[in-house]
C-alpha positions in Angstrom: 155.4 159.4 159.7 159.3 158.5 157.9 159.7 154.7 159.4 156.4 153.7 158.3 157.5 155.5 154.4 160.9 153.6 155.2 158.5 150.4 155.8 156.3 151.1 152.6 159.9 150.9 150.3 161.1 148.0 152.0 158.2 146.0 151.5 158.2 147.4 148.2 158.7 144.8 144.7 161.9 145.0 142.6 160.8 146.7 139.9 161.7 144.2 136.8 164.3 145.8 134.9 166.4 146.6 138.0 166.2 142.7 138.6 167.6 141.9 135.7 169.9 144.1 136.0 171.1 143.2 139.1 171.0 139.1 137.6 172.7 140.5 134.5 175.3 142.4 136.5 176.1 139.6 138.3 177.3 137.4 135.7 179.3 140.2 134.3 182.1 138.9 136.4 181.6 134.6 135.3 184.6 133.3 133.1 182.1 131.3 130.0 180.2 132.7 127.7 177.5 133.7 130.3 180.0 137.1 131.4 179.2 137.6 127.1 175.9 137.4 127.1 175.3 139.3 130.4 176.8 142.2 129.0 174.7 142.2 125.6 171.6 142.1 127.8 172.8 144.6 129.8 173.5 146.8 127.0 171.0 145.9 125.0 168.3 146.5 128.2 169.9 150.0 129.3 169.9 151.9 125.9 166.7 151.5 125.5 164.2 154.6 126.2 163.5 156.2 129.2 166.0 153.7 131.0 169.0 157.0 131.5 168.3 157.2 135.0 169.2 153.2 135.2 171.9 153.5 132.3 173.7 156.1 134.4 173.5 154.3 137.9 174.8 151.5 135.9 178.0 154.2 134.3 178.7 155.5 137.6 178.8 151.7 139.3 181.1 150.7 136.1 183.1 153.8 136.3 184.1 153.1 140.2 184.2 149.6 139.8 186.8 149.9 137.2 189.1 152.3 138.6 189.4 150.3 142.2 189.8 147.2 139.9 193.5 150.0 138.6 194.3 150.5 141.9 195.2 146.7 141.9 196.9 146.8 138.9 198.6 144.0 137.6 197.5 142.1 141.2 193.6 142.4 139.7 193.4 138.2 138.8 190.7 136.0 139.7 187.4 137.1 139.5 188.2 141.0 140.0 189.8 140.5 136.1 186.6 138.2 135.0 184.8 141.5 136.6 187.0 143.9 134.6 186.3 142.3 131.1 182.7 142.0 131.9 182.5 145.8 132.9 185.0 147.3 129.6 182.2 144.7 127.4 179.3 146.0 128.7 180.5 150.3 128.2 181.4 149.7 125.0 178.5 147.7 124.3 176.3 150.5 125.3 178.2 152.9 123.8 178.0 150.9 120.4 174.7 150.5 120.1 173.1 153.9 123.1 172.0 157.4 120.7 174.4 160.1 120.9 171.9 162.7 122.9 171.3 159.8 126.4 174.8 159.3 126.3 176.6 162.8 126.0 175.1 163.5 129.3 177.1 160.3 130.7 180.5 160.9 130.0 181.2 163.1 133.0 180.5 159.4 135.1 183.3 157.9 133.1 186.4 160.7 133.2 189.1 159.9 135.3 189.0 156.3 133.3 188.8 158.6 129.7 191.8 161.4 131.3 194.0 158.8 131.5 194.7 156.0 128.4 198.0 155.3 129.7 196.9 153.7 132.3 195.5 150.9 130.4 198.1 150.4 127.7 200.9 149.2 130.6 197.9 147.0 131.4 199.9 143.6 131.8 195.9 142.2 130.0 195.7 141.7 126.6 192.3 141.5 126.1 191.2 144.0 129.3 193.8 146.0 127.3 191.8 145.3 123.9 188.1 145.6 126.0 189.2 149.3 127.2 190.9 150.9 124.2 187.8 149.4 122.2 185.8 151.5 124.8 187.9 154.6 124.4 187.5 154.3 120.5 184.0 154.4 121.4 183.3 156.6 123.9 185.9 159.1 121.1 182.5 158.3 118.9 180.2 160.4 121.0 182.1 163.0 121.4 
């Protein structure tokens, strides 16, 4: 019976919001203006009313990706560097556009990132450092 339920889930179409989010997420690692457009799209989409589960899932994914790239330190080059910039841009826009009561429960997922701002200051990339500080400022405004 559970196998039949799993088959039904596999055949179910992916919701439109999820498809849009996955498409935008795939462009966050682009080096050009499509990264900024994808970040704006994600921020606008995920801050809509009723999309808190998708917002939480994106923030958890973004925080995990940023934690992984911090482990690389100065070696974060290429696509990983562009993805880091894309995630920082998206999260900063989410914390700019979102409502405080919806964002406050999400701060738990950013805990490791906001607990060690000194690691941000040691980043070799000026752009990543700037966007990371912008995110920290916007997170502080939610408190």
